[in-house]
N, C-alpha and C positions, 0 to 999 in steps of 0.2 A: 480873656477875664479867668479865673481860677476856683471852680464853683466847689471843688473838692480837693483835700490833699490826702498823703499817706501819712497815718502817725504808727508808733507802734506800742504793743500792750509786752510789759514785760513781767514776767513773775518770777517769782524765787519758788523751790521746793523740787518737791519732786525726788526721786530717788537720788541720794547721793551728794544732793542739794547741787543741783544743774539748774541752772536758771533758764526758761525758757522764752523767748519772745513771739509778737504774733502781728502780722502786719492787719492796719483796720484802718476803713477812711475816714476821714473827719469832713464833715461839711465848714465852708467856711463860712465866714459874716456875710461875701457875695452872694455864696451858696444859698444860706440861708434868706436872703433878702428877695433871690431869684423864685426859691420855692414859694415863698408867701405871695408874690407876686400871678402865679398862675399863666404866665407866659411861657409859650413854646420852645421848647431848646432846639434849638437849628445848629445842626453841626455841618465845620463847613472843611471840606479838601484844603489840603495845602495845594499854589499855586501849579505845582510838578503834576502834582497824582492828579488832580483835573485836566490836567493838559493830556495827561495819557489815556484819562476817561475818553475824552473826546475822541482820541485817536481809535480806541479801540469801538467806539460804541460807532463812528465810520466804518471803520474797517467791517467791522457786525452787518452793518446797513446793505456796504458794498456786496458782499458774502452773499446777506441773502437775496439782492436781484439777481448775484450770477445763478445763483440755484435756481430760483421762479424760472430765467432765460433759459437755462440748461432743460428744465421740466419741460417746459414749452415747446422746444426745440425737438425732444426727445417725443415726446406726445405728436409732436406734426410729422416729425421722420415716421413713426411708427403706423399712425394715420395714412401717411404718403404710401406708404409699402404696401399696407392694407389696400389701398387702391389700385395699385400698383396691379397686386395680386387680383383683385378682382375683375382688372382690365385684360386680364392671360384668359380667365376662365373664361369671361366673355366671345374673347376671340377665338378661345378652343370652341366653342359654341356654335359660334358663325362658322370655321371649319367645317365642324360637322354635319352641320347643315347643307353649306353647299358641295361637303363631298356626298352623302347621301344623296343630291339632285343629281348629281356627274355619276353614281355607281361607283364610288370608287373609297378607298378606305382613307378614310380623315387622315393619316400621316403618312400618306403615301408619297405628296409633292411639298410639305410643310410640317418639320420637324416642330416637335414643343420645345425645345431650343432657340428654334425661329421665330415662334409665337414670342417667347418671352423677349426676345429682343424689340420684337415691335413693341409688346407692351414700356418696354422702357425707354425707346425712341420716339414712338408716336408720330412716323412720320405724316405729315399731314393731305399728302397727294399720294399716288396710285406710283407716280413715273419715282418718288423716292421711297418706294419697296424694293427697288431694284438694287438701291444701296445697302441692301443688310444680307451679310452672309446666307443661305440657304432660302432666298428668293429668287429661284430662277424666274425666266420671262412666262414659262409655260405658268407656273404658280400664280404669277400675277395675273395672266390672263384670266385664271379659272377663279381666284380668292379674291383680287387687287379689290372691285368694288366693297365684296363682304367683308373684310378686313377694314377698308376706309369708312366705310359705312358705321362698323361697330366701335372704330374707334372716335370716331367726331360725334355719335350719340354718347357714349360713356364720356367722354370727355368734358361735354358740354354739360354734363349734371355733377362733374365730381368737381370737391371743394379745394383738394391739393393738386391734381394732375390736370395738366393741358395739353390740347395738340403742342407738336412738334420741341416740347418745352425738354424733353429730354435726348433729343439728336443735332446738338455743338459738332458735332464730328461730321454729320452731313456732309459738311460745306466743304467737306477737308479734299476732296476729291478723291475719296477711295475707290 
């Protein structure tokens, strides 16, 4: 239904006798009837545009879900990295305590790099400490019990990291 039509208003005059015309809306009889009825005006998109709109809405919804998942994953990764760093500090503290008891420098047998590898792989048993680069038998004999105890206590309370969860390579016969 057409409620409004376009009409042109013309005029004469002006300089040099030029005529001018102006576009003006004109309410049709159907339009006047609708205006007096008080009914709401509902505009409908053509089918083609409605389909495009639905596709766009679905795409926007998928993008929002992906963004939320990515944000959650990054937050989780950040929290996990924070926990691994805290575990590393816990292992350093355990190394320091054992070294003091044995009257030796803390990094004499086990370097910070080795502690980082232990924190990343989280071996659940002393025997698996021997598979980590930088953990000779003498270091395992002196520090092994303290490291496994520190790992067990920390991972038991941790939200994102667990014992042995980063140690898939340990079974490769390294």
